[in-house]
N, C-alpha and C positions, 0 to 999 in steps of 0.2 A: 280090700286088699285078701291076697289068700292065705289060706293057714295051711303052710307049709310040713310041718310036724318035723323037723330038723334035727339029727341025729347031734348035739351039740357036742357031746366027746369026744365022736372020730371027726367033726370038722374041727374043732380047736387042735386037736392031734394033726390033724392034716394041713394045719394053717402053718402051725408052728416050722413044720416039715420044711414045706414048699414054700410058704409067704404071703401065698392069696388063694380067695376060693371063688371060685362061679359057681355063681346059684341062678337059674333057671327058672322063671314066670315069676320072679317077684311078687312084680305087681302085675293088677288086671289091666286088660286091654282098657276100660275106663279111667282106672286110674292114669294111664298113660296118656290117653285123651286129655286127662284133666289138666294134669301138669303140660303138655305140649301148650294147651291154651295159654297158660302162664307166661311159659317162655316165649310166646307168641308178642304178647301185651309189652313183657317185660324187655324184649328186645325191641317193638317199638319205640320205646322212650326214649332210648340208646342213640346213639350218635350210627350211620349206614360204618357199615365195616364188613370185613372177609370175615375176623375174631371179635368175639366177645367173652370176656372175663370178669364174673359176676360175683364177686364176693359178698359176706353174710343173705345171700339170696334168701333167709329165710322171713327178713324184714320184707319179700317182694310179692310174696301171695304168701296166701293161706293154704295151699296147696303145698306148697315145701317145705311148709313146719311142719306139715303133719309126718314128713319123712321121719323128723330125730325120733319120733318113738313108734315106731315098726313095731309090731306087734309081734312079727314073728324075727327078725334081724336086733332085733334091741336085746333080746333076753343073750343071742348067741355074742352080743359087742359090752353084755357083762361079763362073758365067759373065756374072752379074746384078753380085756381088757381091765377087768376088776369091778366093784358095783361102786366106786366112789370115783363114776365119771362124767364128765359133761358134753356138751353140742362144742368142738373146737374151731368146727369151718365149716360153712357151707357153700360151696365153687360152684355156679351153675357154670358151666363151659359150651359153647358153639361156635363149629367151624365152620363157613360157607365154606361149597367146592371152590379151590384154590391151584390149579392146575397149572400155574405156572409160578408157582409157590412167590407170590405177591410179598413181600417184607410189609408186616400190621407192626401197629403200636404198642398191640395186648398177643404178641406171640401166636402166631395161628400154627406153629409146632412147639417144643422142648426137648432137650436131646438126652441123654442118656445120665441120671442123676438119683441121688437118694434126697428127700427131703429131709427139711430142719433149719436151723434158724444159724446166720453166721456172724461167732464162729460155730462153727458146726457141735451137735452134740456128743459128750465125748466116749473115747472109747476103753473097752478094758478089751486087752488080750487079741486088739484090733477086730472087735465086734461092737458096734451099735446096738444098746437094748432098744426095744419097740414102749417110742412116745408116744403114740398117736396110730388111730387104726380109721382106714376111708373105705366108705361105704360109696361106690361109683354104681349109679341106678344110671343106663342105658336108656336114650328115649328115643333113638331114631337108630332106623336097619345098619348096624356094625357088623353084619355076619358075614360079612369078607375083608381082607385085611384090604391096606390101601385106603380107607375111608377114615382116617383120623384116629385110627384105635391108640387105645393106649398100648404099649410095648413092656414086657418084663425080664425078668433073668428068675427064672424058678432059683430058689435055696441061695442066692446070691447074697441074703441074710445072713445067714449063716458060714459065709465063706471069711475065713479072717483076713484080714486088712487085702481084701475085695476092691479090684478098680477095673470096670473096661480099657481094653486094651487100645478102645478109641470111643469118644462118646458121641459120634455126629450117628443122630438116629437113620438115617440114612446108606451107613454101610452097615448088612450087616454084620449079628456079633454071633458066635458059638451059644447055644442053648438058648436064644433070646423065643419070647414067643409074641407073637399080637392076640390079645383079646379080643375076641370076636362074639357077638355079642345080639339080641334081636328085642326090639324095643319091651322093655318088662325085667329084662335080664339086669343081673346086679355082678358084679366082683368089688373081690374086699382087698384090701392087703396096707399093710403098714407102712410105716416111713421110712424105715431102713432096707425095703426092697429097695433095688437100683430098676428104674422105670423111667422109660421117654415116654413123650407125647409124639404122635407120627403125623407126617403133612397128611392133609385132604385132596388128594390129585380126584379123586372121583366124583361124580355127579348127582351124591347124595351127599346133605346139610350133616353134621355131626353132633349130638348132641349128647353129653354127659353129665347129670348132675353129682357134688362129689356132696355127700354127709359126713363130717370126721368127727370122732370124740376123742379125750385126752382127760388123764385124771384133773379132780377139781384141783390139784394146786397146780398146775400149769395154767398161761395166761393164756386163752381162745385168739384168737389170730381177727375173728371176725369182731370185735366189739370189745372194750372193757368192762362194760356190764350190760346187758338185754335191754332193748329198749320196754320202757311200760306196756307198749300195744301187745308185745307175743307174752309178756307175762299176765297181763291182765284175763284172770277167769285159766288159769293153767291147774295142770292137780299134780299132785306134791313129787310125779315122776317129771313130766314136762318144765316143775320148778328145778328139781337137779338140775335138767337138763340145761337147765337157762343159766345156772349158774348162782340161782337165786336159793342158796342154805339157809344164811345168819350173816346178821352184822358184824358179827366177831370173825375176822379175815384169817386165825390159827384155824378155826373151824372148817376151813379149805386145806389144812395138812391133817386136822386130828376129827372129824368130822364125826359127831354124835349119831346115833342108830337109826332115832326120827329123821334125819335129815340125808339119810342116803337111802329112800325106798327101792333102789332098784336093787336093793340086795337081797329080796325076795325072788331075784331070775339068779341069783349065784349058786352054783353046784358044788365047789367044795375042788374044781378043778386044778389046781394050784399043781400038787405032782406030779400029775398026769402030764401038763401039760410043759415044765420042767423035764421029765423023763425023756424026751426029744433031744437033750442037749447033753444027755451022758453018755 
């Protein structure tokens, strides 16, 4: 993996203003190849389909598990979301070319939405706070639109009571943006940013791997408890990310300092992050 020397304070400010970050060359080409080899094997174990959604993918291959504590992006996550965080989701998506828009059981596209539970997260003054943030690692050539790209509406998380005039991803919206990137690039967004997954009508297979983080006091999507297989041999930081901090459930709300070693990455950016809303 690459040493990126990220300007974390500037990226935090940009993220809170625009609702997303797009970072280039996050993964080396060797790492991309390793991950794609893992994806090939995982897909071969699934029923044939035009679209695959593999949740809890960290359980499926060590190469995917290794991304949860990416040495450059994990400190950024800590300063976007706080140091009392855990792995929230590891969602592998593969979309084969589907020029005829054949309906698939696992959804080959998804219309405009905000992520979250049902009923939705609470709103205050028409705004939803950030509850979890996802890193999307791009593993295929998505350098042009119409390859199943994720679409976003920058800044939509800061617009009170915002709702698109329509939610059909095929009908262009004002200010929408298709995320384009090459294998090894990554984009980062929170659950409260309006986004969509577009059709893949190209001749390219679309591969994206979403690694999400949330506070320790939110129940992860992937599992109730991480399996012994991925916890075994984990260092303290990875144990925290896998939710293994204490047998006392109360500590997930008020952890003791030794339980949250990710605090070493915290730069104390709360006031700077909040200033963009003032």
